[in-house]
C-alpha positions as CSV (number, residue, x, y, z in Angstrom):
1,M,-17.3,-39.5,-15.8
2,I,-14.0,-37.9,-15.1
3,R,-11.1,-40.3,-15.0
4,A,-8.6,-39.6,-12.2
5,A,-5.7,-41.0,-14.0
6,K,-6.2,-38.7,-17.0
7,V,-6.6,-35.7,-14.7
8,R,-3.4,-36.5,-12.8
9,A,-1.5,-36.9,-16.1
10,I,-2.7,-33.6,-17.4
11,A,-2.1,-31.8,-14.1
12,R,1.5,-33.2,-13.8
13,F,2.3,-32.2,-17.4
14,E,1.0,-28.6,-16.9
15,F,2.8,-28.2,-13.6
16,V,6.1,-29.5,-14.9
17,T,5.8,-27.4,-18.1
18,V,5.1,-24.2,-16.2
19,A,7.6,-24.8,-13.4
20,R,10.4,-25.3,-15.8
21,R,9.8,-22.0,-17.6
22,P,12.5,-19.4,-16.9
23,G,9.8,-16.8,-16.7
24,F,8.0,-18.6,-13.9
25,L,11.2,-19.2,-11.9
26,L,12.2,-15.6,-12.4
27,V,8.8,-14.3,-11.2
28,T,8.5,-16.7,-8.3
29,F,12.0,-16.4,-6.8
30,G,13.6,-13.4,-8.5
31,L,10.8,-10.9,-8.3
32,P,10.6,-11.0,-4.4
33,L,14.3,-10.5,-4.1
34,F,14.2,-7.7,-6.7
35,F,11.4,-5.9,-4.9
36,A,13.0,-6.4,-1.5
37,G,16.3,-5.0,-2.9
38,I,14.5,-2.1,-4.6
39,A,12.4,-1.3,-1.5
40,G,15.4,-1.5,0.8
41,A,17.5,0.7,-1.4
42,L,14.8,3.3,-2.0
43,G,13.7,3.3,1.6
44,T,17.3,3.9,2.7
45,V,17.9,6.7,0.2
46,Q,14.6,8.4,1.0
47,T,15.1,8.1,4.7
48,S,18.6,9.4,4.5
49,Y,17.4,12.3,2.3
50,F,14.5,13.1,4.7
51,V,16.7,13.0,7.7
52,R,19.4,15.3,6.1
53,S,16.7,17.7,5.0
54,M,15.1,17.9,8.4
55,E,18.4,18.2,10.3
56,R,20.1,20.7,8.1
57,L,20.6,24.2,9.2
58,G,17.7,26.4,7.9
59,F,17.8,30.1,7.5
60,V,14.4,31.8,7.7
61,G,13.7,35.5,7.1
62,L,11.5,37.4,9.4
63,V,10.1,40.9,8.7
64,D,8.3,42.5,11.7
65,E,6.0,45.2,10.4
66,A,3.8,45.0,13.5
67,G,6.6,45.9,15.9
68,V,6.1,42.8,18.0
69,L,9.7,41.7,18.3
70,D,12.0,44.1,20.2
71,D,15.8,44.3,20.0
72,N,16.2,41.9,22.9
73,V,15.0,39.0,20.7
74,W,17.9,39.3,18.3
75,T,21.5,38.3,18.8
76,T,24.7,38.6,16.8
77,S,26.3,35.7,14.9
78,E,28.8,35.3,17.8
79,E,26.0,33.8,20.0
80,L,25.1,31.2,17.4
81,S,26.4,27.6,17.4
82,D,29.7,27.1,15.5
83,D,28.1,25.4,12.5
84,A,25.3,28.0,12.4
85,R,27.9,30.9,12.6
86,A,29.9,29.4,9.7
87,A,26.8,28.8,7.6
88,A,25.6,32.4,8.3
89,V,28.8,33.8,7.0
90,D,28.6,31.6,3.9
91,H,25.0,32.9,3.3
92,G,26.1,36.5,3.8
93,F,24.2,37.0,7.1
94,G,27.3,37.5,9.3
95,D,26.4,41.0,10.3
96,M,22.6,40.7,10.5
97,P,20.6,40.2,13.7
98,M,19.6,36.5,14.1
99,R,18.0,34.1,16.6
100,Q,18.6,30.4,16.7
101,F,16.2,27.7,17.7
102,G,17.9,24.3,17.3
103,K,18.5,23.9,13.6
104,D,16.4,26.9,12.6
105,V,18.0,30.3,12.4
106,F,15.7,33.3,12.1
107,V,17.2,36.3,10.3
108,R,15.7,39.8,10.8
109,L,15.0,41.6,7.6
110,E,14.1,45.2,7.2
111,S,11.5,45.0,4.4
112,V,9.3,42.8,2.3
113,E,11.5,43.7,-0.7
114,D,14.5,42.2,1.1
115,A,12.5,39.0,1.8
116,R,11.4,38.6,-1.8
117,R,15.0,39.2,-3.1
118,L,16.6,36.7,-0.8
119,V,13.9,34.1,-1.2
120,G,14.1,34.5,-5.0
121,T,17.8,33.8,-5.1
122,E,17.3,30.8,-2.8
123,T,19.5,32.4,-0.1
124,L,16.7,31.7,2.3
125,E,15.9,28.1,1.4
126,D,13.0,28.0,3.9
127,G,11.5,31.3,2.8
128,A,10.6,34.4,4.8
129,Y,7.7,35.3,7.1
130,V,6.2,38.8,7.3
131,L,4.2,39.9,10.4
132,E,1.7,42.2,8.8
133,E,0.9,45.6,10.4
134,N,-2.4,44.3,11.7
135,Y,-0.9,41.2,13.2
136,L,-2.0,42.0,16.8
137,E,-5.6,42.4,15.6
138,G,-6.0,39.4,13.2
139,G,-2.7,37.4,13.5
140,A,-2.0,38.0,9.8
141,V,1.4,36.5,8.7
142,T,2.5,36.1,5.1
143,H,5.0,33.4,4.1
144,Y,7.2,33.9,1.0
145,A,8.4,30.5,-0.1
146,P,10.8,29.4,-2.8
147,D,9.3,27.9,-5.9
148,E,8.9,24.1,-6.0
149,T,9.6,23.4,-2.4
150,G,7.7,20.1,-2.6
151,A,7.0,17.7,0.2
152,M,10.3,18.4,2.0
153,G,9.4,22.1,2.1
154,A,6.1,21.3,3.8
155,A,7.9,19.1,6.3
156,R,10.4,21.8,7.0
157,R,7.5,24.4,7.5
158,S,5.8,22.0,10.0
159,A,9.0,22.0,12.0
160,I,9.8,25.8,11.7
161,E,6.4,27.4,12.3
162,P,6.0,25.9,15.9
163,S,9.3,27.5,16.9
164,M,8.2,30.8,15.4
165,A,4.8,30.6,17.1
166,R,6.5,30.0,20.5
167,L,8.9,33.0,19.9
168,L,5.9,35.3,19.2
169,R,3.9,34.1,22.2
170,D,6.9,34.5,24.4
171,R,7.5,38.1,23.3
172,M,3.8,39.1,23.6
173,L,3.5,37.6,27.1
174,R,6.9,38.7,28.6
175,D,6.6,41.2,31.4
176,R,2.9,40.9,31.4
177,I,2.3,37.7,33.4
178,D,4.2,35.6,35.9
179,D,7.1,33.6,34.4
180,S,5.8,30.2,35.5
181,L,2.4,31.0,34.0
182,R,4.0,32.2,30.8
183,E,5.9,28.9,30.5
184,R,2.6,27.0,30.9
185,V,1.0,29.2,28.3
186,L,3.9,28.5,25.9
187,A,3.6,24.7,26.5
188,P,0.1,24.1,27.8
189,M,0.1,20.3,27.4
190,E,2.5,17.4,27.8
191,V,0.3,14.5,26.7
192,T,1.0,10.8,27.5
193,R,-1.2,8.6,25.4
194,V,-2.5,5.4,26.8
195,V,-4.7,3.2,24.7
196,V,-7.3,1.1,26.5
197,A,-7.7,-2.3,24.8
198,A,-10.5,-4.8,25.2
199,G,-10.9,-5.9,28.8
200,G,-9.4,-2.7,30.2
201,A,-5.7,-3.5,29.5
202,E,-3.6,-0.4,28.9
203,R,-1.1,0.0,26.1
204,S,1.2,2.9,25.3
205,G,0.5,5.3,22.4
206,E,3.8,4.3,20.7
207,R,2.8,0.6,20.7
208,R,-0.6,1.4,19.3
209,G,0.8,3.6,16.5
210,L,3.3,1.0,15.4
211,E,0.6,-1.8,15.6
212,T,-1.8,0.3,13.5
213,L,1.0,0.9,10.9
214,F,1.9,-2.8,11.0
215,R,-1.7,-4.0,10.6
216,V,-2.3,-1.6,7.7
217,G,0.8,-2.7,5.9
218,V,0.2,-6.5,6.3
219,P,-3.2,-6.6,4.7
220,F,-2.1,-4.4,1.8
221,F,1.0,-6.5,1.0
222,L,-0.6,-9.8,1.7
223,G,-3.7,-8.8,-0.4
224,V,-1.5,-7.7,-3.2
225,F,0.4,-11.0,-3.1
226,L,-2.8,-12.9,-3.0
227,L,-4.3,-11.1,-6.0
228,T,-1.0,-11.2,-7.9
229,A,-0.7,-15.0,-7.4
230,L,-4.4,-15.5,-8.4
231,L,-4.1,-13.4,-11.5
232,F,-0.7,-14.9,-12.5
233,S,-2.0,-18.4,-12.1
234,S,-5.2,-17.6,-14.0
235,G,-3.2,-15.9,-16.6
236,Y,-1.2,-19.0,-17.1
237,L,-4.4,-20.9,-17.7
238,V,-5.6,-18.5,-20.3
239,Q,-2.2,-18.5,-22.1
240,T,-2.0,-22.3,-22.0
241,V,-5.4,-22.9,-23.5
242,A,-4.9,-20.2,-26.2
243,L,-1.5,-21.7,-27.1
244,D,-3.0,-25.2,-27.2
245,K,-5.7,-24.0,-29.6
246,E,-3.3,-22.1,-31.8
247,S,-0.8,-25.0,-32.0
248,K,-3.5,-27.6,-32.5
249,I,-2.3,-29.5,-29.4
250,V,-5.9,-29.4,-28.1
251,E,-6.9,-31.8,-30.9
252,V,-4.4,-34.3,-29.6
253,L,-5.7,-33.8,-26.0
254,L,-9.3,-34.3,-27.1
255,S,-8.4,-37.6,-28.8
256,S,-7.3,-39.1,-25.4
257,A,-9.2,-37.1,-22.7
258,E,-12.6,-35.5,-22.2
259,P,-12.9,-31.7,-22.0
260,D,-13.9,-31.9,-18.4
261,E,-10.7,-33.9,-17.6
262,I,-8.6,-31.4,-19.5
263,L,-10.2,-28.5,-17.5
264,T,-9.7,-30.2,-14.2
265,G,-6.2,-31.2,-14.9
266,K,-5.2,-27.8,-16.0
267,L,-6.8,-26.2,-13.0
268,L,-5.0,-28.5,-10.6
269,G,-1.6,-28.5,-12.3
270,L,-1.3,-24.7,-12.8
271,G,-3.0,-24.2,-9.4
272,A,-0.2,-26.1,-7.7
273,A,2.4,-23.9,-9.4
274,G,0.5,-20.8,-8.4
275,L,0.3,-22.0,-4.8
276,I,4.1,-22.4,-4.7
277,Q,4.4,-18.9,-6.1
278,F,2.1,-17.5,-3.4
279,F,3.9,-19.3,-0.6
280,V,7.2,-17.9,-1.8
281,W,5.9,-14.3,-2.0
282,S,4.0,-14.4,1.3
283,S,7.0,-15.7,3.1
284,M,8.5,-12.3,2.6
285,I,6.1,-10.9,5.2
286,V,7.0,-13.7,7.6
287,L,10.7,-13.1,7.0
288,A,10.4,-9.4,7.5
289,A,8.5,-10.0,10.8
290,A,11.2,-12.4,11.9
291,V,13.8,-9.8,11.3
292,F,11.9,-7.3,13.5
293,A,10.7,-10.0,15.9
294,Q,12.5,-8.6,18.9
295,R,11.0,-5.1,18.4
296,L,7.5,-6.6,17.8
297,I,7.7,-8.7,21.0
298,A,8.9,-5.7,23.0
299,L,5.9,-3.7,21.9
300,D,3.5,-6.7,22.3
301,I,2.5,-6.5,18.6
302,E,1.2,-9.8,17.2
303,L,1.3,-11.0,13.7
304,P,-2.1,-11.5,12.1
305,W,-1.8,-15.3,12.3
306,A,-5.4,-15.8,11.4
307,A,-5.0,-14.0,8.1
308,L,-1.7,-15.8,7.3
309,G,-3.1,-19.2,8.2
310,L,-6.3,-18.7,6.2
311,S,-4.7,-17.1,3.2
312,P,-3.7,-20.5,1.5
313,V,-7.3,-21.7,1.8
314,L,-8.6,-18.5,0.3
315,F,-6.0,-18.7,-2.4
316,V,-7.0,-22.2,-3.4
317,L,-10.8,-21.4,-3.4
318,G,-10.2,-18.1,-5.1
319,Y,-8.0,-19.7,-7.7
320,L,-10.5,-22.4,-8.5
321,F,-13.3,-19.8,-8.8
322,F,-11.4,-17.2,-10.9
323,G,-9.4,-19.9,-12.7
324,S,-12.5,-21.8,-13.9
325,L,-14.1,-18.5,-15.0
326,M,-11.0,-17.3,-16.8
327,L,-10.2,-20.7,-18.3
328,S,-13.7,-21.2,-19.7
329,T,-14.0,-17.6,-20.9
330,G,-10.5,-17.6,-22.4
331,S,-11.1,-20.8,-24.2
332,V,-13.8,-19.1,-26.4
333,G,-11.2,-16.7,-27.8
334,S,-9.6,-17.3,-31.1
335,G,-6.1,-16.3,-29.9
336,I,-4.0,-15.2,-26.9
337,A,-4.8,-11.5,-27.3
338,E,-8.5,-12.1,-27.6
339,S,-8.6,-14.5,-24.8
340,Q,-6.9,-12.0,-22.5
341,K,-9.4,-9.3,-23.4
342,L,-12.3,-11.7,-22.7
343,T,-10.9,-12.4,-19.2
344,M,-10.1,-8.8,-18.3
345,G,-13.5,-8.3,-16.6
346,W,-12.8,-11.1,-14.0
347,A,-9.4,-9.6,-13.2
348,M,-11.1,-6.2,-12.5
349,L,-13.6,-7.8,-10.2
350,A,-10.8,-9.5,-8.3
351,I,-8.9,-6.3,-7.7
352,S,-12.0,-4.2,-7.0
353,P,-11.6,-4.3,-3.2
354,L,-8.4,-2.3,-3.5
355,F,-10.5,0.7,-4.7
356,V,-12.2,0.8,-1.2
357,L,-9.2,-0.4,0.8
358,L,-9.1,2.7,3.0
359,L,-12.8,2.3,3.9
360,L,-12.2,-1.4,4.7
361,I,-9.2,-0.5,7.0
362,E,-11.1,2.3,8.7
363,S,-14.3,0.2,9.2
364,P,-13.3,-3.5,8.9
365,H,-16.7,-4.7,10.3
366,G,-19.0,-2.2,8.7
367,P,-21.8,-2.9,6.3
368,L,-19.6,-2.6,3.2
369,A,-17.0,-5.0,4.6
370,L,-19.7,-7.5,5.6
371,F,-21.4,-7.2,2.2
372,L,-18.1,-7.7,0.3
373,T,-17.2,-10.7,2.5
374,A,-20.2,-12.6,1.3
375,I,-19.5,-11.9,-2.4
376,P,-17.2,-14.6,-3.9
377,F,-15.5,-12.0,-6.3
378,T,-14.3,-9.9,-3.4
379,S,-14.4,-12.3,-0.5
380,P,-10.7,-13.5,-0.5
381,L,-9.1,-10.1,-0.3
382,V,-11.7,-8.5,2.0
383,L,-11.5,-11.3,4.5
384,I,-7.7,-11.1,4.6
385,V,-7.9,-7.3,5.2
386,R,-10.5,-7.8,8.0
387,L,-8.4,-10.5,9.7
388,S,-5.3,-8.4,9.5
389,V,-6.7,-5.1,10.8
390,E,-9.0,-6.3,13.6
391,P,-9.2,-10.1,13.9
392,A,-11.2,-10.0,17.1
393,G,-14.3,-8.6,15.2
394,V,-14.3,-11.5,12.6
395,G,-16.4,-14.4,13.8
396,W,-16.6,-17.9,12.6
397,V,-19.9,-17.0,10.9
398,D,-18.0,-14.4,8.7
399,I,-15.4,-17.0,7.7
400,L,-18.0,-19.6,7.1
401,V,-20.1,-17.3,5.0
402,S,-17.0,-16.3,2.9
403,I,-15.9,-19.9,2.4
404,T,-19.4,-21.2,1.7
405,S,-20.0,-18.5,-0.9
406,L,-16.7,-19.3,-2.6
407,V,-17.4,-23.0,-2.6
408,A,-20.9,-22.5,-4.0
409,A,-19.7,-20.0,-6.6
410,T,-16.8,-22.3,-7.6
411,W,-19.2,-25.3,-8.0
412,L,-21.4,-23.2,-10.2
413,A,-18.5,-21.7,-12.1
414,L,-17.1,-25.2,-12.8
415,R,-20.5,-26.4,-14.1
416,I,-21.0,-23.5,-16.4
417,G,-17.3,-23.1,-17.2
418,S,-17.0,-26.8,-18.2
419,R,-19.6,-26.3,-20.9
420,L,-18.0,-23.1,-22.2
421,F,-14.6,-24.8,-22.1
422,R,-15.9,-27.8,-24.0
423,I,-17.5,-25.6,-26.6
424,G,-14.4,-23.4,-26.9
425,L,-12.2,-26.5,-27.5
426,L,-14.5,-28.1,-30.0
427,L,-15.0,-24.9,-31.9
428,S,-11.3,-24.1,-32.2
429,G,-10.0,-21.8,-34.9
430,S,-12.5,-19.0,-34.5
431,R,-14.6,-17.2,-31.8
432,P,-18.2,-18.5,-31.9
433,S,-21.1,-16.1,-31.7
434,W,-23.4,-15.9,-28.7
435,R,-26.1,-17.7,-30.6
436,E,-23.7,-20.5,-31.4
437,L,-22.5,-20.8,-27.8
438,W,-26.1,-21.1,-26.6
439,R,-26.9,-23.7,-29.3
440,Q,-23.8,-25.8,-28.4
441,A,-24.5,-25.5,-24.7
442,R,-28.0,-26.9,-25.2
443,L,-26.6,-29.7,-27.3
444,S,-24.1,-30.6,-24.6
445,D,-26.8,-31.1,-21.9
């Protein structure tokens, strides 16, 4: 029979020991601040770089071998904006025919050879387009791009090519149809997006886009925090048992407590430390939401309160389940390195939902999501994702099935794990064979 006093003493000792470690304090309180600082700095730098890249003046070469663009299209540098005129002179385009569309300046080139030469010297940073001779029949256009343009080059092309397409349509339709009809052909649609929610309520497309982004980000970060806290806490269990065995402390513990009491005490003590760690990390999401609360309220975007409220329960159940498996499996190892290898499989099962995260976000109530919700190895993370993405589709039956499977699996893992844990402690100093484990397990019945 497990003695509560012994369990409390062991739990208190394990909690205090871990909580006083500089590494635990650093990971619990320093790591969130470090990640927040790094994310903020990198986000600011990348956003600034992207904005500068998209807003800079871009010179694009244009070779018209099909004869679509007449002389009326082109202007001199005197008709450009002041900054475009100065930049054109710096690039050596001062005397060449050009046409400006916002931040994009098209430069008329006489031949493909000129385009290749200027693109190769990076004078035309956004490349050059060639309207092939058969353009009117097949729409053939060749783009000569600088080497290694990367993602920014693709983003620039997505901004430049619509302007170029509008210019070509305008020249091909001019003097052929009425001006008002030509304008409608050039801009055939001005779409206002309205999303119809459950019950017929309407929401703007902007609100829906931000809400989707928010609901995708929350389950990802909350799930990562949940898994990280689970694996960190379970890792502490494995390290503690392995160190106790190597330093012979386990022999002292066995002289005053039963193996089941040691197992329960370690689970509770280190679980409390892990729960504190999880609360500190998950508070980052709540803090970020509080910072942008005014914006979220204005757009009628709600925090996934169900996911946030249920996450501590899922953490506790998931920790007891994975912790008992990792603690009992790790106790069989002869050292820290071997114990960590033996528990690697449980860690892979815990993170397996991340491999299908996009499918879960796209179809949070599909057959795969329902199946993974009922499996204790994947249930905590999958349920968090479903409650974050589309909470209305998660019923009490789903939550009940998830919690019931976790409780049943934890009870079974504790029963089997206590035997392995007892055997691992009693046979310290070496890793027993499978035959020896089976024999000792039968003797412990």
